[in-house]
mmJSON file of the N, C-alpha and C atoms, coordinates in Angstrom:
{"data_MODEL":{"atom_site":{
"group_PDB":["ATOM","ATOM","ATOM","ATOM","ATOM","ATOM","ATOM","ATOM","ATOM","ATOM","ATOM","ATOM","ATOM","ATOM","ATOM","ATOM","ATOM","ATOM","ATOM","ATOM","ATOM","ATOM","ATOM","ATOM","ATOM","ATOM","ATOM","ATOM","ATOM","ATOM","ATOM","ATOM","ATOM","ATOM","ATOM","ATOM","ATOM","ATOM","ATOM","ATOM","ATOM","ATOM","ATOM","ATOM","ATOM","ATOM","ATOM","ATOM","ATOM","ATOM","ATOM","ATOM","ATOM","ATOM","ATOM","ATOM","ATOM","ATOM","ATOM","ATOM","ATOM","ATOM","ATOM","ATOM","ATOM","ATOM","ATOM","ATOM","ATOM","ATOM","ATOM","ATOM","ATOM","ATOM","ATOM","ATOM","ATOM","ATOM","ATOM","ATOM","ATOM","ATOM","ATOM","ATOM","ATOM","ATOM","ATOM","ATOM","ATOM","ATOM","ATOM","ATOM","ATOM","ATOM","ATOM","ATOM","ATOM","ATOM","ATOM","ATOM","ATOM","ATOM","ATOM","ATOM","ATOM","ATOM","ATOM","ATOM","ATOM","ATOM","ATOM","ATOM","ATOM","ATOM","ATOM","ATOM","ATOM","ATOM","ATOM","ATOM","ATOM","ATOM","ATOM","ATOM","ATOM","ATOM","ATOM","ATOM","ATOM","ATOM","ATOM","ATOM","ATOM","ATOM","ATOM","ATOM","ATOM","ATOM","ATOM","ATOM","ATOM","ATOM","ATOM","ATOM","ATOM","ATOM","ATOM","ATOM","ATOM","ATOM","ATOM","ATOM","ATOM","ATOM","ATOM","ATOM","ATOM","ATOM","ATOM","ATOM","ATOM","ATOM","ATOM","ATOM","ATOM","ATOM","ATOM","ATOM","ATOM","ATOM","ATOM","ATOM","ATOM","ATOM","ATOM","ATOM","ATOM","ATOM","ATOM","ATOM","ATOM","ATOM","ATOM","ATOM","ATOM","ATOM","ATOM","ATOM","ATOM","ATOM","ATOM","ATOM","ATOM","ATOM","ATOM"],
"id":[1,2,3,4,5,6,7,8,9,10,11,12,13,14,15,16,17,18,19,20,21,22,23,24,25,26,27,28,29,30,31,32,33,34,35,36,37,38,39,40,41,42,43,44,45,46,47,48,49,50,51,52,53,54,55,56,57,58,59,60,61,62,63,64,65,66,67,68,69,70,71,72,73,74,75,76,77,78,79,80,81,82,83,84,85,86,87,88,89,90,91,92,93,94,95,96,97,98,99,100,101,102,103,104,105,106,107,108,109,110,111,112,113,114,115,116,117,118,119,120,121,122,123,124,125,126,127,128,129,130,131,132,133,134,135,136,137,138,139,140,141,142,143,144,145,146,147,148,149,150,151,152,153,154,155,156,157,158,159,160,161,162,163,164,165,166,167,168,169,170,171,172,173,174,175,176,177,178,179,180,181,182,183,184,185,186,187,188,189,190,191,192,193,194,195],
"type_symbol":["N","C","C","N","C","C","N","C","C","N","C","C","N","C","C","N","C","C","N","C","C","N","C","C","N","C","C","N","C","C","N","C","C","N","C","C","N","C","C","N","C","C","N","C","C","N","C","C","N","C","C","N","C","C","N","C","C","N","C","C","N","C","C","N","C","C","N","C","C","N","C","C","N","C","C","N","C","C","N","C","C","N","C","C","N","C","C","N","C","C","N","C","C","N","C","C","N","C","C","N","C","C","N","C","C","N","C","C","N","C","C","N","C","C","N","C","C","N","C","C","N","C","C","N","C","C","N","C","C","N","C","C","N","C","C","N","C","C","N","C","C","N","C","C","N","C","C","N","C","C","N","C","C","N","C","C","N","C","C","N","C","C","N","C","C","N","C","C","N","C","C","N","C","C","N","C","C","N","C","C","N","C","C","N","C","C","N","C","C","N","C","C","N","C","C"],
"label_atom_id":["N","CA","C","N","CA","C","N","CA","C","N","CA","C","N","CA","C","N","CA","C","N","CA","C","N","CA","C","N","CA","C","N","CA","C","N","CA","C","N","CA","C","N","CA","C","N","CA","C","N","CA","C","N","CA","C","N","CA","C","N","CA","C","N","CA","C","N","CA","C","N","CA","C","N","CA","C","N","CA","C","N","CA","C","N","CA","C","N","CA","C","N","CA","C","N","CA","C","N","CA","C","N","CA","C","N","CA","C","N","CA","C","N","CA","C","N","CA","C","N","CA","C","N","CA","C","N","CA","C","N","CA","C","N","CA","C","N","CA","C","N","CA","C","N","CA","C","N","CA","C","N","CA","C","N","CA","C","N","CA","C","N","CA","C","N","CA","C","N","CA","C","N","CA","C","N","CA","C","N","CA","C","N","CA","C","N","CA","C","N","CA","C","N","CA","C","N","CA","C","N","CA","C","N","CA","C","N","CA","C","N","CA","C","N","CA","C","N","CA","C","N","CA","C","N","CA","C"],
"label_alt_id":[null,null,null,null,null,null,null,null,null,null,null,null,null,null,null,null,null,null,null,null,null,null,null,null,null,null,null,null,null,null,null,null,null,null,null,null,null,null,null,null,null,null,null,null,null,null,null,null,null,null,null,null,null,null,null,null,null,null,null,null,null,null,null,null,null,null,null,null,null,null,null,null,null,null,null,null,null,null,null,null,null,null,null,null,null,null,null,null,null,null,null,null,null,null,null,null,null,null,null,null,null,null,null,null,null,null,null,null,null,null,null,null,null,null,null,null,null,null,null,null,null,null,null,null,null,null,null,null,null,null,null,null,null,null,null,null,null,null,null,null,null,null,null,null,null,null,null,null,null,null,null,null,null,null,null,null,null,null,null,null,null,null,null,null,null,null,null,null,null,null,null,null,null,null,null,null,null,null,null,null,null,null,null,null,null,null,null,null,null,null,null,null,null,null,null],
"label_comp_id":["MET","MET","MET","GLU","GLU","GLU","THR","THR","THR","LYS","LYS","LYS","LEU","LEU","LEU","GLN","GLN","GLN","LYS","LYS","LYS","ILE","ILE","ILE","ILE","ILE","ILE","LYS","LYS","LYS","GLU","GLU","GLU","ARG","ARG","ARG","GLY","GLY","GLY","LEU","LEU","LEU","LYS","LYS","LYS","GLN","GLN","GLN","ASN","ASN","ASN","PHE","PHE","PHE","ILE","ILE","ILE","ALA","ALA","ALA","GLY","GLY","GLY","LYS","LYS","LYS","ALA","ALA","ALA","GLY","GLY","GLY","ILE","ILE","ILE","ALA","ALA","ALA","PRO","PRO","PRO","GLY","GLY","GLY","THR","THR","THR","LEU","LEU","LEU","SER","SER","SER","LYS","LYS","LYS","ILE","ILE","ILE","VAL","VAL","VAL","ARG","ARG","ARG","GLY","GLY","GLY","GLU","GLU","GLU","SER","SER","SER","VAL","VAL","VAL","PRO","PRO","PRO","THR","THR","THR","LEU","LEU","LEU","GLN","GLN","GLN","VAL","VAL","VAL","ALA","ALA","ALA","ILE","ILE","ILE","LYS","LYS","LYS","ILE","ILE","ILE","ALA","ALA","ALA","ARG","ARG","ARG","ALA","ALA","ALA","VAL","VAL","VAL","ASP","ASP","ASP","GLU","GLU","GLU","THR","THR","THR","VAL","VAL","VAL","GLU","GLU","GLU","SER","SER","SER","LEU","LEU","LEU","TRP","TRP","TRP","GLY","GLY","GLY","ASP","ASP","ASP","LEU","LEU","LEU","ILE","ILE","ILE","ASP","ASP","ASP"],
"label_asym_id":["A","A","A","A","A","A","A","A","A","A","A","A","A","A","A","A","A","A","A","A","A","A","A","A","A","A","A","A","A","A","A","A","A","A","A","A","A","A","A","A","A","A","A","A","A","A","A","A","A","A","A","A","A","A","A","A","A","A","A","A","A","A","A","A","A","A","A","A","A","A","A","A","A","A","A","A","A","A","A","A","A","A","A","A","A","A","A","A","A","A","A","A","A","A","A","A","A","A","A","A","A","A","A","A","A","A","A","A","A","A","A","A","A","A","A","A","A","A","A","A","A","A","A","A","A","A","A","A","A","A","A","A","A","A","A","A","A","A","A","A","A","A","A","A","A","A","A","A","A","A","A","A","A","A","A","A","A","A","A","A","A","A","A","A","A","A","A","A","A","A","A","A","A","A","A","A","A","A","A","A","A","A","A","A","A","A","A","A","A","A","A","A","A","A","A"],
"label_entity_id":["1","1","1","1","1","1","1","1","1","1","1","1","1","1","1","1","1","1","1","1","1","1","1","1","1","1","1","1","1","1","1","1","1","1","1","1","1","1","1","1","1","1","1","1","1","1","1","1","1","1","1","1","1","1","1","1","1","1","1","1","1","1","1","1","1","1","1","1","1","1","1","1","1","1","1","1","1","1","1","1","1","1","1","1","1","1","1","1","1","1","1","1","1","1","1","1","1","1","1","1","1","1","1","1","1","1","1","1","1","1","1","1","1","1","1","1","1","1","1","1","1","1","1","1","1","1","1","1","1","1","1","1","1","1","1","1","1","1","1","1","1","1","1","1","1","1","1","1","1","1","1","1","1","1","1","1","1","1","1","1","1","1","1","1","1","1","1","1","1","1","1","1","1","1","1","1","1","1","1","1","1","1","1","1","1","1","1","1","1","1","1","1","1","1","1"],
"label_seq_id":[1,1,1,2,2,2,3,3,3,4,4,4,5,5,5,6,6,6,7,7,7,8,8,8,9,9,9,10,10,10,11,11,11,12,12,12,13,13,13,14,14,14,15,15,15,16,16,16,17,17,17,18,18,18,19,19,19,20,20,20,21,21,21,22,22,22,23,23,23,24,24,24,25,25,25,26,26,26,27,27,27,28,28,28,29,29,29,30,30,30,31,31,31,32,32,32,33,33,33,34,34,34,35,35,35,36,36,36,37,37,37,38,38,38,39,39,39,40,40,40,41,41,41,42,42,42,43,43,43,44,44,44,45,45,45,46,46,46,47,47,47,48,48,48,49,49,49,50,50,50,51,51,51,52,52,52,53,53,53,54,54,54,55,55,55,56,56,56,57,57,57,58,58,58,59,59,59,60,60,60,61,61,61,62,62,62,63,63,63,64,64,64,65,65,65],
"pdbx_PDB_ins_code":[null,null,null,null,null,null,null,null,null,null,null,null,null,null,null,null,null,null,null,null,null,null,null,null,null,null,null,null,null,null,null,null,null,null,null,null,null,null,null,null,null,null,null,null,null,null,null,null,null,null,null,null,null,null,null,null,null,null,null,null,null,null,null,null,null,null,null,null,null,null,null,null,null,null,null,null,null,null,null,null,null,null,null,null,null,null,null,null,null,null,null,null,null,null,null,null,null,null,null,null,null,null,null,null,null,null,null,null,null,null,null,null,null,null,null,null,null,null,null,null,null,null,null,null,null,null,null,null,null,null,null,null,null,null,null,null,null,null,null,null,null,null,null,null,null,null,null,null,null,null,null,null,null,null,null,null,null,null,null,null,null,null,null,null,null,null,null,null,null,null,null,null,null,null,null,null,null,null,null,null,null,null,null,null,null,null,null,null,null,null,null,null,null,null,null],
"Cartn_x":[106.337,105.242,105.752,106.703,106.946,105.467,105.633,104.764,105.405,104.48,104.799,105.32,105.219,105.311,106.662,107.496,108.81,109.296,108.655,110.077,110.445,109.404,109.586,110.797,110.321,111.879,113.035,113.232,114.279,114.931,114.078,114.71,114.852,114.84,115.388,115.909,116.258,116.717,116.725,115.503,114.562,114.772,114.61,114.665,113.407,113.118,111.304,111.523,112.22,112.257,111.827,112.826,112.03,111.141,110.45,109.081,108.164,108.132,106.912,106.849,108.223,108.484,107.824,107.9,107.56,106.064,105.648,103.989,103.095,104.145,103.845,103.121,103.671,102.962,104.396,104.162,104.957,105.945,107.238,108.024,107.722,106.7,106.74,104.838,103.973,103.385,103.793,104.699,105.116,105.421,106.096,106.804,105.657,105.139,104.083,103.121,103.118,102.316,103.78,104.475,105.766,105.456,105.634,105.791,104.777,103.296,102.244,101.318,101.855,101.387,99.62,99.885,98.537,97.888,97.037,96.235,96.354,97.14,97.089,95.121,95.064,93.697,94.047,92.636,93.064,93.983,93.582,93.91,95.66,96.256,97.766,98.082,97.426,97.842,97.923,97.091,97.515,98.363,98.923,99.977,101.254,101.512,102.304,102.78,101.398,101.444,102.617,101.911,102.234,104.235,104.007,105.452,106.822,106.235,106.938,106.825,105.558,105.472,104.636,103.818,103.215,101.454,100.988,99.698,98.793,97.794,97.556,97.49,96.099,96.322,97.553,97.883,99.678,100.526,100.075,100.78,99.727,98.449,97.561,96.13,96.425,95.634,95.032,95.959,95.619,94.335,94.654,93.528,92.143,92.154,90.488,89.697,88.74,88.398,87.436],
"Cartn_y":[82.008,83.284,84.37,85.671,86.301,87.752,88.266,89.099,91.262,91.481,92.317,93.8,92.858,93.322,93.102,91.356,91.154,91.774,92.48,92.685,94.426,94.716,96.522,96.411,95.543,94.962,94.754,94.556,93.912,95.251,94.99,96.853,97.648,97.516,99.61,98.753,97.572,96.68,97.378,97.255,97.533,95.883,96.772,95.519,94.945,93.914,93.709,93.963,93.772,94.203,96.047,96.461,98.416,98.233,98.104,98.135,97.602,96.832,96.176,97.433,96.966,98.595,99.556,100.092,101.491,101.722,100.23,99.8,99.681,99.91,99.085,97.396,96.983,95.082,94.249,92.955,92.273,91.357,91.249,90.788,89.69,88.491,87.424,87.553,88.416,88.729,89.145,90.274,90.837,89.605,88.868,88.023,87.721,86.827,85.654,86.333,87.759,88.571,89.08,88.797,88.813,88.138,86.847,85.181,84.9,85.822,85.271,84.178,84.394,82.773,83.539,84.817,85.688,87.009,87.719,88.512,89.571,90.812,91.908,91.827,92.387,93.002,94.823,95.322,96.666,97.639,97.931,97.892,97.889,96.634,96.419,97.007,96.283,96.617,98.253,99.35,100.936,100.818,100.606,100.609,100.306,98.847,98.263,99.255,99.741,100.493,101.9,102.787,103.723,103.832,102.726,102.377,101.649,101.983,101.22,102.619,104.019,105.078,104.228,103.609,103.142,103.312,102.511,102.636,100.975,100.919,99.398,98.856,99.977,98.768,98.857,99.471,99.178,97.935,97.81,96.466,95.201,95.085,94.527,94.473,95.785,95.625,94.353,93.609,92.407,91.335,91.969,90.509,90.848,92.73,92.638,92.387,91.805,91.634,92.347],
"Cartn_z":[99.187,98.664,98.964,98.897,100.104,99.736,100.863,100.949,100.558,99.946,99.963,101.091,102.207,103.645,104.181,103.503,104.002,102.207,101.576,100.135,100.413,101.311,102.136,102.693,103.909,105.318,104.708,103.482,102.373,101.772,100.898,100.046,101.059,102.192,103.023,104.049,103.585,105.182,106.769,106.955,107.943,108.799,110.254,111.062,111.604,111.652,112.489,113.903,114.367,115.919,115.592,115.12,114.918,114.674,113.756,113.406,113.856,115.193,115.909,117.283,117.411,118.315,118.059,117.057,116.654,115.87,115.589,115.855,117.103,118.233,119.233,119.491,118.994,118.967,118.848,119.267,119.314,118.642,118.743,117.244,116.772,117.81,116.805,116.491,116.825,115.6,114.409,114.097,113.553,112.593,113.317,112.204,111.407,111.98,111.206,110.747,110.7,109.648,108.326,108.888,107.591,107.269,106.964,106.727,105.93,106.068,105.446,105.914,107.15,108.678,108.867,109.293,109.931,109.584,109.094,109.006,109.572,110.217,110.838,111.173,112.039,111.984,111.55,110.753,110.573,111.784,112.375,113.926,113.961,113.83,113.503,111.859,111.175,109.984,109.904,110.467,110.101,110.774,112.323,112.58,112.481,111.324,110.711,109.593,108.62,107.757,107.886,108.843,109.499,109.71,110.135,110.151,109.312,107.913,107.709,106.53,106.747,105.945,103.86,104.818,103.159,103.567,102.865,103.417,103.138,104.191,104.492,102.849,101.899,100.661,100.287,99.712,99.623,99.631,101.485,101.526,101.537,102.518,101.55,100.776,99.797,98.814,98.018,97.718,96.946,97.716,98.808,99.253,99.307,98.933,99.075,97.583,97.972,96.073,95.67],
"occupancy":[1.0,1.0,1.0,1.0,1.0,1.0,1.0,1.0,1.0,1.0,1.0,1.0,1.0,1.0,1.0,1.0,1.0,1.0,1.0,1.0,1.0,1.0,1.0,1.0,1.0,1.0,1.0,1.0,1.0,1.0,1.0,1.0,1.0,1.0,1.0,1.0,1.0,1.0,1.0,1.0,1.0,1.0,1.0,1.0,1.0,1.0,1.0,1.0,1.0,1.0,1.0,1.0,1.0,1.0,1.0,1.0,1.0,1.0,1.0,1.0,1.0,1.0,1.0,1.0,1.0,1.0,1.0,1.0,1.0,1.0,1.0,1.0,1.0,1.0,1.0,1.0,1.0,1.0,1.0,1.0,1.0,1.0,1.0,1.0,1.0,1.0,1.0,1.0,1.0,1.0,1.0,1.0,1.0,1.0,1.0,1.0,1.0,1.0,1.0,1.0,1.0,1.0,1.0,1.0,1.0,1.0,1.0,1.0,1.0,1.0,1.0,1.0,1.0,1.0,1.0,1.0,1.0,1.0,1.0,1.0,1.0,1.0,1.0,1.0,1.0,1.0,1.0,1.0,1.0,1.0,1.0,1.0,1.0,1.0,1.0,1.0,1.0,1.0,1.0,1.0,1.0,1.0,1.0,1.0,1.0,1.0,1.0,1.0,1.0,1.0,1.0,1.0,1.0,1.0,1.0,1.0,1.0,1.0,1.0,1.0,1.0,1.0,1.0,1.0,1.0,1.0,1.0,1.0,1.0,1.0,1.0,1.0,1.0,1.0,1.0,1.0,1.0,1.0,1.0,1.0,1.0,1.0,1.0,1.0,1.0,1.0,1.0,1.0,1.0,1.0,1.0,1.0,1.0,1.0,1.0],
"B_iso_or_equiv":[0.0,0.0,0.0,0.0,0.0,0.0,0.0,0.0,0.0,0.0,0.0,0.0,0.0,0.0,0.0,0.0,0.0,0.0,0.0,0.0,0.0,0.0,0.0,0.0,0.0,0.0,0.0,0.0,0.0,0.0,0.0,0.0,0.0,0.0,0.0,0.0,0.0,0.0,0.0,0.0,0.0,0.0,0.0,0.0,0.0,0.0,0.0,0.0,0.0,0.0,0.0,0.0,0.0,0.0,0.0,0.0,0.0,0.0,0.0,0.0,0.0,0.0,0.0,0.0,0.0,0.0,0.0,0.0,0.0,0.0,0.0,0.0,0.0,0.0,0.0,0.0,0.0,0.0,0.0,0.0,0.0,0.0,0.0,0.0,0.0,0.0,0.0,0.0,0.0,0.0,0.0,0.0,0.0,0.0,0.0,0.0,0.0,0.0,0.0,0.0,0.0,0.0,0.0,0.0,0.0,0.0,0.0,0.0,0.0,0.0,0.0,0.0,0.0,0.0,0.0,0.0,0.0,0.0,0.0,0.0,0.0,0.0,0.0,0.0,0.0,0.0,0.0,0.0,0.0,0.0,0.0,0.0,0.0,0.0,0.0,0.0,0.0,0.0,0.0,0.0,0.0,0.0,0.0,0.0,0.0,0.0,0.0,0.0,0.0,0.0,0.0,0.0,0.0,0.0,0.0,0.0,0.0,0.0,0.0,0.0,0.0,0.0,0.0,0.0,0.0,0.0,0.0,0.0,0.0,0.0,0.0,0.0,0.0,0.0,0.0,0.0,0.0,0.0,0.0,0.0,0.0,0.0,0.0,0.0,0.0,0.0,0.0,0.0,0.0,0.0,0.0,0.0,0.0,0.0,0.0],
"pdbx_formal_charge":[null,null,null,null,null,null,null,null,null,null,null,null,null,null,null,null,null,null,null,null,null,null,null,null,null,null,null,null,null,null,null,null,null,null,null,null,null,null,null,null,null,null,null,null,null,null,null,null,null,null,null,null,null,null,null,null,null,null,null,null,null,null,null,null,null,null,null,null,null,null,null,null,null,null,null,null,null,null,null,null,null,null,null,null,null,null,null,null,null,null,null,null,null,null,null,null,null,null,null,null,null,null,null,null,null,null,null,null,null,null,null,null,null,null,null,null,null,null,null,null,null,null,null,null,null,null,null,null,null,null,null,null,null,null,null,null,null,null,null,null,null,null,null,null,null,null,null,null,null,null,null,null,null,null,null,null,null,null,null,null,null,null,null,null,null,null,null,null,null,null,null,null,null,null,null,null,null,null,null,null,null,null,null,null,null,null,null,null,null,null,null,null,null,null,null],
"auth_seq_id":[1,1,1,2,2,2,3,3,3,4,4,4,5,5,5,6,6,6,7,7,7,8,8,8,9,9,9,10,10,10,11,11,11,12,12,12,13,13,13,14,14,14,15,15,15,16,16,16,17,17,17,18,18,18,19,19,19,20,20,20,21,21,21,22,22,22,23,23,23,24,24,24,25,25,25,26,26,26,27,27,27,28,28,28,29,29,29,30,30,30,31,31,31,32,32,32,33,33,33,34,34,34,35,35,35,36,36,36,37,37,37,38,38,38,39,39,39,40,40,40,41,41,41,42,42,42,43,43,43,44,44,44,45,45,45,46,46,46,47,47,47,48,48,48,49,49,49,50,50,50,51,51,51,52,52,52,53,53,53,54,54,54,55,55,55,56,56,56,57,57,57,58,58,58,59,59,59,60,60,60,61,61,61,62,62,62,63,63,63,64,64,64,65,65,65],
"auth_comp_id":["MET","MET","MET","GLU","GLU","GLU","THR","THR","THR","LYS","LYS","LYS","LEU","LEU","LEU","GLN","GLN","GLN","LYS","LYS","LYS","ILE","ILE","ILE","ILE","ILE","ILE","LYS","LYS","LYS","GLU","GLU","GLU","ARG","ARG","ARG","GLY","GLY","GLY","LEU","LEU","LEU","LYS","LYS","LYS","GLN","GLN","GLN","ASN","ASN","ASN","PHE","PHE","PHE","ILE","ILE","ILE","ALA","ALA","ALA","GLY","GLY","GLY","LYS","LYS","LYS","ALA","ALA","ALA","GLY","GLY","GLY","ILE","ILE","ILE","ALA","ALA","ALA","PRO","PRO","PRO","GLY","GLY","GLY","THR","THR","THR","LEU","LEU","LEU","SER","SER","SER","LYS","LYS","LYS","ILE","ILE","ILE","VAL","VAL","VAL","ARG","ARG","ARG","GLY","GLY","GLY","GLU","GLU","GLU","SER","SER","SER","VAL","VAL","VAL","PRO","PRO","PRO","THR","THR","THR","LEU","LEU","LEU","GLN","GLN","GLN","VAL","VAL","VAL","ALA","ALA","ALA","ILE","ILE","ILE","LYS","LYS","LYS","ILE","ILE","ILE","ALA","ALA","ALA","ARG","ARG","ARG","ALA","ALA","ALA","VAL","VAL","VAL","ASP","ASP","ASP","GLU","GLU","GLU","THR","THR","THR","VAL","VAL","VAL","GLU","GLU","GLU","SER","SER","SER","LEU","LEU","LEU","TRP","TRP","TRP","GLY","GLY","GLY","ASP","ASP","ASP","LEU","LEU","LEU","ILE","ILE","ILE","ASP","ASP","ASP"],
"auth_asym_id":["A","A","A","A","A","A","A","A","A","A","A","A","A","A","A","A","A","A","A","A","A","A","A","A","A","A","A","A","A","A","A","A","A","A","A","A","A","A","A","A","A","A","A","A","A","A","A","A","A","A","A","A","A","A","A","A","A","A","A","A","A","A","A","A","A","A","A","A","A","A","A","A","A","A","A","A","A","A","A","A","A","A","A","A","A","A","A","A","A","A","A","A","A","A","A","A","A","A","A","A","A","A","A","A","A","A","A","A","A","A","A","A","A","A","A","A","A","A","A","A","A","A","A","A","A","A","A","A","A","A","A","A","A","A","A","A","A","A","A","A","A","A","A","A","A","A","A","A","A","A","A","A","A","A","A","A","A","A","A","A","A","A","A","A","A","A","A","A","A","A","A","A","A","A","A","A","A","A","A","A","A","A","A","A","A","A","A","A","A","A","A","A","A","A","A"],
"auth_atom_id":["N","CA","C","N","CA","C","N","CA","C","N","CA","C","N","CA","C","N","CA","C","N","CA","C","N","CA","C","N","CA","C","N","CA","C","N","CA","C","N","CA","C","N","CA","C","N","CA","C","N","CA","C","N","CA","C","N","CA","C","N","CA","C","N","CA","C","N","CA","C","N","CA","C","N","CA","C","N","CA","C","N","CA","C","N","CA","C","N","CA","C","N","CA","C","N","CA","C","N","CA","C","N","CA","C","N","CA","C","N","CA","C","N","CA","C","N","CA","C","N","CA","C","N","CA","C","N","CA","C","N","CA","C","N","CA","C","N","CA","C","N","CA","C","N","CA","C","N","CA","C","N","CA","C","N","CA","C","N","CA","C","N","CA","C","N","CA","C","N","CA","C","N","CA","C","N","CA","C","N","CA","C","N","CA","C","N","CA","C","N","CA","C","N","CA","C","N","CA","C","N","CA","C","N","CA","C","N","CA","C","N","CA","C","N","CA","C","N","CA","C","N","CA","C","N","CA","C"],
"pdbx_PDB_model_num":[1,1,1,1,1,1,1,1,1,1,1,1,1,1,1,1,1,1,1,1,1,1,1,1,1,1,1,1,1,1,1,1,1,1,1,1,1,1,1,1,1,1,1,1,1,1,1,1,1,1,1,1,1,1,1,1,1,1,1,1,1,1,1,1,1,1,1,1,1,1,1,1,1,1,1,1,1,1,1,1,1,1,1,1,1,1,1,1,1,1,1,1,1,1,1,1,1,1,1,1,1,1,1,1,1,1,1,1,1,1,1,1,1,1,1,1,1,1,1,1,1,1,1,1,1,1,1,1,1,1,1,1,1,1,1,1,1,1,1,1,1,1,1,1,1,1,1,1,1,1,1,1,1,1,1,1,1,1,1,1,1,1,1,1,1,1,1,1,1,1,1,1,1,1,1,1,1,1,1,1,1,1,1,1,1,1,1,1,1,1,1,1,1,1,1]
}}}
């Protein structure tokens, strides 16, 4: 199943290495998050959201019940 982050990356033609660098996280960590294999900590989620000009809620809000 495609994650919201994965969809945004595809739609905008972004590179994961660029996002990882901008967010200050390891590319492998971002890759796992993009594939939905890992849920980021709040701090990392904020960094990723800022790197792609989104909010944490728009990217992972569906995980909150």
